[in-house]
C-alpha positions as CSV (number, residue, x, y, z in Angstrom):
1,X,36.5,-50.7,195.1
2,X,34.4,-50.5,198.3
3,X,33.4,-47.0,197.3
4,X,32.2,-48.1,193.9
5,X,30.1,-50.9,195.5
6,X,28.5,-48.4,197.9
7,X,27.7,-46.0,195.0
8,X,26.2,-48.8,192.9
9,X,24.0,-49.8,195.9
10,X,22.7,-46.3,196.2
11,X,21.7,-46.0,192.5
12,X,18.1,-47.0,192.0
13,X,16.9,-48.4,188.8
14,X,14.0,-46.4,187.3
15,X,10.7,-47.2,188.8
16,X,8.7,-49.2,186.2
17,X,5.4,-47.9,187.3
18,X,6.5,-44.3,186.9
19,X,7.9,-45.1,183.5
20,X,4.6,-46.8,182.5
21,X,2.7,-43.7,183.7
22,X,5.0,-41.4,181.8
23,X,4.7,-43.4,178.7
24,X,0.9,-43.5,179.0
25,X,0.8,-39.7,179.3
26,X,3.1,-39.3,176.3
27,X,1.0,-41.7,174.2
28,X,-2.3,-40.1,175.2
29,X,-0.8,-36.7,174.3
30,X,0.5,-37.9,170.9
31,X,-2.9,-39.4,170.0
32,X,-4.8,-36.2,171.1
33,X,-2.3,-33.9,169.3
34,X,-3.1,-35.5,165.9
35,X,-6.8,-35.7,166.6
36,X,-7.3,-32.2,168.0
37,X,-5.8,-28.8,167.6
38,X,-3.1,-28.2,170.2
39,X,-4.9,-25.2,171.7
40,X,-7.9,-27.4,172.3
41,X,-6.0,-30.1,174.2
42,X,-6.0,-29.6,177.9
43,X,-4.4,-31.5,180.8
44,X,-7.7,-33.0,181.8
45,X,-8.1,-34.6,178.3
46,X,-4.6,-36.1,178.5
47,X,-5.3,-37.4,182.0
48,X,-8.6,-39.0,180.9
49,X,-7.1,-40.7,177.9
50,X,-4.1,-41.9,179.9
51,X,-6.3,-43.0,182.8
52,X,-4.3,-41.1,185.4
53,X,-5.2,-38.3,187.9
54,X,-4.3,-34.7,187.4
55,X,-1.8,-34.7,190.3
56,X,-0.1,-37.7,188.7
57,X,0.2,-35.7,185.5
58,X,1.9,-32.8,187.4
59,X,4.2,-35.3,189.1
60,X,5.6,-36.0,185.7
61,X,5.2,-32.8,183.7
62,X,4.9,-29.1,184.4
63,X,2.2,-28.7,181.8
64,X,1.2,-29.3,178.2
65,X,4.3,-27.6,176.7
66,X,6.6,-29.8,178.8
67,X,4.7,-32.8,177.6
68,X,5.2,-31.6,174.0
69,X,8.9,-31.0,174.6
70,X,9.4,-34.5,176.2
71,X,7.6,-36.2,173.4
72,X,9.9,-34.5,170.9
73,X,13.1,-34.8,173.0
74,X,14.7,-37.7,171.1
75,X,14.2,-35.9,167.8
76,X,15.4,-32.5,169.1
77,X,18.5,-34.2,170.5
78,X,19.6,-35.2,167.0
79,X,19.2,-31.6,165.7
80,X,21.0,-30.2,168.8
81,X,23.9,-32.6,168.3
82,X,24.1,-31.6,164.7
83,X,24.2,-28.0,165.6
84,X,27.4,-28.6,167.7
85,X,29.1,-31.4,165.7
86,X,28.2,-30.1,162.3
87,X,26.8,-33.5,161.4
88,X,25.1,-36.4,163.1
89,X,24.9,-40.0,161.9
90,X,21.2,-39.9,162.8
91,X,20.3,-36.8,160.9
92,X,19.4,-38.4,157.6
93,X,17.4,-41.0,159.4
94,X,15.5,-38.2,161.3
95,X,14.8,-36.3,158.1
96,X,13.5,-39.5,156.5
97,X,11.2,-40.0,159.5
98,X,10.0,-36.4,159.2
99,X,9.4,-36.8,155.5
100,X,7.4,-40.0,156.0
101,X,5.4,-38.3,158.7
102,X,5.1,-34.9,157.0
103,X,1.3,-35.0,157.4
104,X,1.8,-34.9,161.1
105,X,4.8,-32.5,160.7
106,X,2.4,-29.9,159.4
107,X,0.8,-29.9,162.8
108,X,4.0,-30.1,164.8
109,X,5.8,-27.4,163.0
110,X,2.9,-25.0,162.8
111,X,2.1,-22.3,165.5
112,X,1.8,-22.5,168.4
113,X,3.8,-25.8,168.7
114,X,6.6,-24.4,166.6
115,X,7.5,-21.8,169.2
116,X,7.6,-24.4,172.0
117,X,9.8,-26.6,169.9
118,X,12.1,-23.8,168.9
119,X,12.6,-22.8,172.5
120,X,13.3,-26.4,173.5
121,X,15.7,-26.9,170.7
122,X,17.5,-23.7,171.5
123,X,17.9,-24.8,175.1
124,X,19.3,-28.2,174.0
125,X,21.8,-26.4,171.7
126,X,22.7,-23.9,174.4
127,X,23.4,-26.8,176.8
128,X,25.9,-28.1,174.3
129,X,27.5,-24.8,173.3
130,X,27.7,-23.1,176.7
131,X,25.7,-20.4,178.5
132,X,27.4,-17.5,176.7
133,X,26.1,-18.7,173.3
134,X,22.4,-17.9,173.7
135,X,22.1,-15.9,170.4
136,X,23.8,-18.5,168.2
137,X,21.7,-21.3,169.9
138,X,18.5,-19.3,169.0
139,X,19.6,-18.7,165.5
140,X,20.6,-22.3,164.8
141,X,17.3,-23.6,166.3
142,X,15.2,-21.2,164.2
143,X,17.3,-22.0,161.0
144,X,17.0,-25.8,161.5
145,X,13.3,-25.8,162.1
146,X,12.6,-23.4,159.3
147,X,14.6,-25.6,156.9
148,X,12.8,-28.7,158.0
149,X,9.4,-27.1,157.8
150,X,10.1,-25.6,154.3
151,X,11.2,-28.9,153.1
152,X,8.2,-30.8,154.5
153,X,5.7,-28.4,152.9
154,X,7.4,-28.6,149.6
155,X,9.0,-25.1,149.4
156,X,12.4,-26.8,149.1
157,X,13.0,-29.9,147.0
158,X,15.8,-32.2,148.3
159,X,16.5,-35.7,149.4
160,X,16.9,-36.4,153.1
161,X,20.7,-36.6,152.6
162,X,20.8,-33.2,150.9
163,X,18.7,-31.6,153.6
164,X,21.0,-33.2,156.2
165,X,24.0,-31.5,154.6
166,X,22.2,-28.1,154.6
167,X,21.0,-28.4,158.2
168,X,24.5,-29.5,159.3
169,X,25.8,-26.3,157.6
170,X,23.8,-24.2,160.0
171,X,26.3,-25.2,162.7
172,X,28.7,-22.7,161.2
173,X,26.5,-20.0,162.8
174,X,27.9,-20.9,166.2
175,X,31.5,-20.5,165.1
């Protein structure tokens, strides 16, 4: 019991100032991403919009790609979970969100952002499958993002539930 109390005393709650700064950087990036082309956005513009210094930016993120990955992390998590479990209760919700935001999706799923997201998704899948499963993780990530992109641009006609079933089926690649 004493050991648990000592551990709980050593665990610090997240610093609210750091979280506010991180959220400001993510919001500034999101706003810029939909106003400018990705290749025209630089760290200085994100810092200016978030009203933080460059060194503060780098205390939170390694660069622009890391910021993109962090902003998409909750969404990529659903796809990564689906890759391993074969389904996710949040997948239909995620696809509905993608469909409702498909105008923005055309920006996010297009080059060069697509490659960044595909690498991040593959790493998230790899973390769930194990280090010896790099090729299946890469295959699943590419298949999932290709399916979502094709659906959002109208190449594939399906409901979010139908797409969820098809995307969940890509988990069979890992078996």
